[in-house]
C-alpha positions as CSV (number, residue, x, y, z in Angstrom):
1,M,91.0,211.6,191.7
2,I,94.2,213.5,192.8
3,T,96.9,213.9,190.3
4,S,99.3,216.4,188.8
5,P,99.8,217.4,185.2
6,Y,103.5,217.6,186.0
7,L,103.6,213.8,186.7
8,D,102.2,212.8,183.3
9,G,104.4,210.0,182.1
10,R,106.6,210.0,185.2
11,D,106.5,209.5,189.0
12,R,108.8,212.3,190.0
13,Y,108.9,216.0,189.2
14,E,111.3,218.7,190.6
15,R,111.4,222.5,190.2
16,S,114.1,224.7,191.6
17,M,114.3,228.5,192.1
18,E,117.3,230.7,192.7
19,G,116.6,234.4,193.5
20,W,118.7,237.3,194.7
21,V,118.6,241.0,195.3
22,D,121.1,243.6,194.1
23,N,121.2,247.2,195.3
24,T,121.7,248.8,191.9
25,H,119.8,252.1,192.2
26,D,119.5,254.9,194.7
27,D,115.8,254.2,195.0
28,A,115.3,250.8,193.6
29,F,116.6,247.2,193.7
30,T,117.2,244.7,190.9
31,H,115.6,241.3,191.6
32,S,116.7,238.2,189.7
33,V,114.9,234.9,189.6
34,R,115.8,231.7,187.8
35,L,113.2,228.9,187.7
36,T,114.1,225.5,186.4
37,D,112.2,222.2,186.1
38,D,112.5,218.9,184.3
39,D,111.4,220.5,181.0
40,L,112.0,224.2,181.0
41,A,114.1,227.0,182.5
42,V,113.4,230.8,182.6
43,E,115.0,233.9,184.0
44,L,113.3,237.1,185.0
45,V,115.1,240.2,186.0
46,A,113.2,243.3,187.2
47,V,114.1,246.7,188.6
48,C,111.6,247.5,191.4
49,T,111.0,250.1,194.0
50,P,110.9,249.0,197.6
51,S,108.0,249.4,200.1
52,P,105.6,251.2,199.9
53,G,105.6,251.6,196.1
54,Y,106.5,248.0,195.1
55,E,106.5,249.2,191.4
56,V,108.2,247.4,188.6
57,R,110.2,250.0,186.6
58,E,111.5,247.6,184.0
59,A,111.7,243.9,183.4
60,A,113.2,241.3,181.0
61,A,112.5,237.6,180.7
62,R,114.2,234.9,178.7
63,V,113.9,231.2,178.2
64,T,117.2,229.5,179.0
65,A,116.2,225.9,178.3
66,G,113.3,224.0,176.8
67,A,110.6,225.1,174.4
68,M,108.4,228.1,175.0
69,D,106.7,230.7,172.8
70,P,109.4,233.4,172.7
71,A,106.7,236.1,172.4
72,A,105.6,235.2,175.9
73,A,109.0,236.1,177.4
74,E,109.2,239.2,175.2
75,R,105.9,240.5,176.5
76,F,107.3,240.6,180.0
77,G,109.1,243.8,178.9
78,Q,105.7,245.4,179.2
79,L,105.6,244.7,183.0
80,G,107.0,248.1,183.7
81,G,104.6,250.3,185.6
82,A,102.8,247.4,187.4
83,R,102.8,247.4,191.2
84,M,103.5,244.1,193.0
85,V,100.3,244.3,195.1
86,A,96.8,242.9,194.6
87,G,96.1,242.2,191.0
88,F,99.8,241.6,190.1
89,S,99.3,237.9,189.5
90,R,96.5,238.7,187.0
91,R,98.9,241.1,185.1
92,L,101.5,238.3,185.0
93,A,99.0,235.9,183.6
94,E,97.9,238.4,180.9
95,L,101.5,238.8,179.7
96,A,102.5,235.2,179.9
97,G,99.4,234.0,177.9
98,S,98.3,230.4,177.8
99,G,101.1,228.8,175.7
100,P,103.2,225.9,176.8
101,G,105.3,226.7,179.9
102,S,103.7,230.1,180.4
103,W,102.9,229.2,184.0
104,L,106.7,229.2,184.8
105,L,106.9,232.9,183.8
106,V,104.0,233.7,186.1
107,D,105.6,231.9,189.0
108,A,108.9,233.7,188.3
109,G,107.0,237.0,188.6
110,I,105.5,236.0,191.9
111,E,108.9,235.1,193.2
112,I,110.2,238.6,192.2
113,A,107.3,240.1,194.2
114,R,108.3,238.0,197.2
115,L,112.0,239.1,197.0
116,A,110.7,242.7,197.0
117,R,109.5,242.0,200.6
118,Q,113.0,241.0,201.8
119,A,115.1,244.2,201.5
120,T,114.3,247.9,201.9
121,K,116.0,251.3,201.9
122,L,116.0,253.0,205.2
123,P,118.5,255.8,206.1
124,R,121.8,254.4,207.4
125,E,121.3,256.2,210.7
126,A,118.1,254.1,211.2
127,T,120.3,251.0,211.7
128,A,122.9,252.6,213.9
129,G,121.7,250.9,217.1
130,L,120.6,247.6,215.5
131,L,123.3,245.4,217.0
132,A,122.7,246.7,220.5
133,G,119.0,246.7,220.1
134,G,118.8,243.0,219.0
135,A,115.5,241.4,218.0
136,R,113.3,244.2,219.3
137,A,115.2,246.8,217.2
138,C,114.9,244.7,214.1
139,W,111.1,244.1,214.7
140,D,110.6,247.9,215.0
141,L,112.5,248.4,211.8
142,D,110.5,245.8,210.0
143,T,107.3,247.5,210.7
144,T,108.8,250.8,209.6
145,G,110.5,249.5,206.4
146,W,107.7,247.4,205.0
147,I,104.2,248.9,204.9
148,D,102.4,245.5,204.5
149,L,104.1,243.6,207.5
150,P,101.9,244.7,210.4
151,G,99.2,242.1,211.0
152,S,100.4,240.0,208.1
153,C,101.3,237.0,210.4
154,F,101.7,236.0,214.0
155,T,105.1,237.6,214.3
156,Y,103.9,241.0,213.3
157,S,100.7,240.8,215.3
158,A,100.2,242.4,218.8
159,A,100.5,239.0,220.3
160,G,103.8,238.4,218.6
161,R,105.1,241.8,219.6
162,A,104.3,241.0,223.2
163,L,106.6,238.0,223.2
164,L,109.6,240.2,222.7
165,E,109.0,241.3,226.3
166,T,108.5,237.9,227.8
167,R,111.0,235.5,226.2
168,V,114.5,235.3,224.6
169,V,114.1,236.0,220.9
170,S,117.0,235.8,218.4
171,T,117.2,237.0,214.8
172,P,119.5,236.7,211.8
173,M,118.4,240.1,210.4
174,V,121.3,242.4,209.6
175,A,121.6,246.1,208.7
176,D,122.2,245.5,205.0
177,L,118.7,244.2,204.6
178,Y,117.4,247.6,205.8
179,S,119.9,250.0,204.4
180,P,122.3,248.3,202.0
181,L,125.4,249.9,200.8
182,P,125.2,251.5,197.3
183,G,126.0,248.9,194.6
184,A,125.9,246.0,197.0
185,R,125.3,242.7,195.2
186,R,123.3,239.6,196.4
187,I,122.3,241.3,199.7
188,F,119.6,238.7,199.9
189,V,119.8,235.2,198.3
190,R,117.1,232.6,198.3
191,K,117.0,229.0,197.0
192,K,113.8,226.9,196.8
193,V,113.1,223.3,195.6
194,M,109.7,221.8,195.1
195,R,109.4,218.0,194.4
196,L,106.5,215.6,193.8
197,V,107.1,211.9,194.2
198,R,104.4,209.2,193.6
199,T,105.0,205.9,195.3
200,E,102.2,203.4,194.7
201,S,99.1,204.8,196.6
202,R,100.9,207.8,198.1
203,L,101.9,211.1,196.8
204,H,104.7,213.0,198.5
205,L,105.1,216.7,198.3
206,F,108.3,218.4,199.3
207,H,109.2,222.1,199.4
208,S,112.3,223.7,200.8
209,M,113.3,227.3,201.2
210,H,116.6,228.6,202.5
211,D,117.8,232.2,202.5
212,N,119.4,234.8,204.7
213,V,116.7,234.6,207.3
214,H,114.5,231.5,206.6
215,G,115.1,227.8,206.6
216,F,112.1,225.6,205.8
217,D,111.9,221.9,204.8
218,L,108.2,221.0,204.3
219,H,106.7,217.5,203.6
220,I,103.1,216.6,202.9
221,E,102.0,213.1,202.2
222,I,98.6,212.3,200.5
223,D,96.9,209.0,200.6
224,L,95.6,208.7,197.0
225,E,93.1,205.9,197.9
226,S,91.3,207.8,200.6
227,G,92.0,211.3,199.1
228,T,93.2,212.7,202.5
229,V,96.4,214.1,203.9
230,A,98.2,211.3,205.7
231,A,101.2,213.3,207.0
232,A,102.4,216.9,207.2
233,D,105.5,218.2,208.9
234,S,108.0,221.0,208.6
235,I,111.5,221.5,209.9
236,T,112.5,225.1,210.4
237,S,116.3,225.5,210.7
238,R,116.2,229.3,210.5
239,L,113.5,231.8,211.3
240,P,113.5,235.7,211.3
241,Y,112.5,235.7,215.0
242,Q,113.4,232.4,216.8
243,G,111.0,232.4,219.8
244,I,108.1,234.2,218.0
245,C,108.0,232.7,214.5
246,T,108.2,229.3,216.1
247,E,104.7,229.7,217.6
248,P,102.6,229.0,214.4
249,Q,104.8,226.3,212.9
250,G,102.9,223.5,214.5
251,K,99.8,224.5,212.5
252,I,101.1,222.4,209.6
253,G,99.9,219.3,211.6
254,S,96.3,220.5,211.3
255,L,96.3,219.3,207.6
256,V,96.5,215.6,208.6
257,G,93.2,213.9,208.0
258,Q,91.8,216.7,205.8
259,P,90.4,216.0,202.3
260,A,93.0,216.7,199.7
261,D,90.5,218.5,197.4
262,G,90.1,221.7,195.5
263,G,89.1,223.6,198.6
264,L,92.2,222.8,200.6
265,R,94.1,225.8,199.2
266,K,91.4,228.1,200.4
267,R,91.2,226.4,203.9
268,I,94.9,226.9,204.5
269,Q,94.5,230.6,204.2
270,T,93.1,230.7,207.8
271,Q,94.7,227.4,209.0
272,L,98.3,228.3,208.2
273,G,98.3,232.0,207.2
274,G,96.7,235.1,208.5
275,E,97.4,237.0,211.7
276,S,97.7,233.9,213.8
277,G,99.8,232.0,211.3
278,C,103.0,232.1,209.2
279,A,103.1,233.7,205.8
280,Q,106.0,231.7,204.7
281,L,104.5,228.4,205.8
282,Y,101.3,229.3,203.9
283,D,103.1,230.3,200.7
284,L,105.2,227.1,200.7
285,T,102.2,224.9,201.2
286,A,100.0,226.8,198.7
287,D,102.7,226.6,196.0
288,L,102.8,222.8,196.4
289,L,99.0,222.5,196.1
290,K,99.1,224.6,192.9
291,L,100.9,221.7,191.3
292,L,98.0,219.3,191.9
293,S,94.6,218.8,190.1
294,F,91.6,217.3,191.8
């Protein structure tokens, strides 16, 4: 049986996220995330170093609405020293504990780590020729500024790089994402909304993400009687590299007809993500599936 603990006693559930990046330190950023759902709201603010360190220097969490063990939020002050790499989610879970609403703090920490991949600190001279160089110059800076981008998705694979030479590619990337001015605020801003809607024998899953360089509106429909994915589609209104990032977006259709079971999250790692896929499409889909129980 496919259900969701977030739909207990209701047929609709919604969660929103607002996150942004401030250039507050010579060698670090301040990342802020606010997560709100029908029952609870939390805020997490963390000072973190950019790539390649990805280290949390200090963090503070607070509950802004709803009931949660205040000790869980207080423990996030111990996040300092953690690196936002493999094992980071485990550290978040340890600090959050298992009390009511603790999962929202964990997800806030994950969103902080994702924001950390959106801005970096290269010397200002590195972006001097960015406007004239266009998408190719941005692509080269990406693989210089973020140590974990090469091979992380189709765009940053050898096949994706080759498309820069064979087709017109456009990008919304700007110099302030690579070498922001000292003290600059909200250099990157992201808004996300997840929604579950149950209508008779169907469960609809929605996830949108809009920021400086991404625009995704994802929809998955599950047939509760057959336990399979009945529909899956995504509209991409903005992509980091229009003409390259567009290639793997059609992979979302491969979910149709698949069993909506506990193994689906694992299967999408290769179906939607990886070097032939799209990291954002994978994350958006995986986050939706985390809301379900099978």
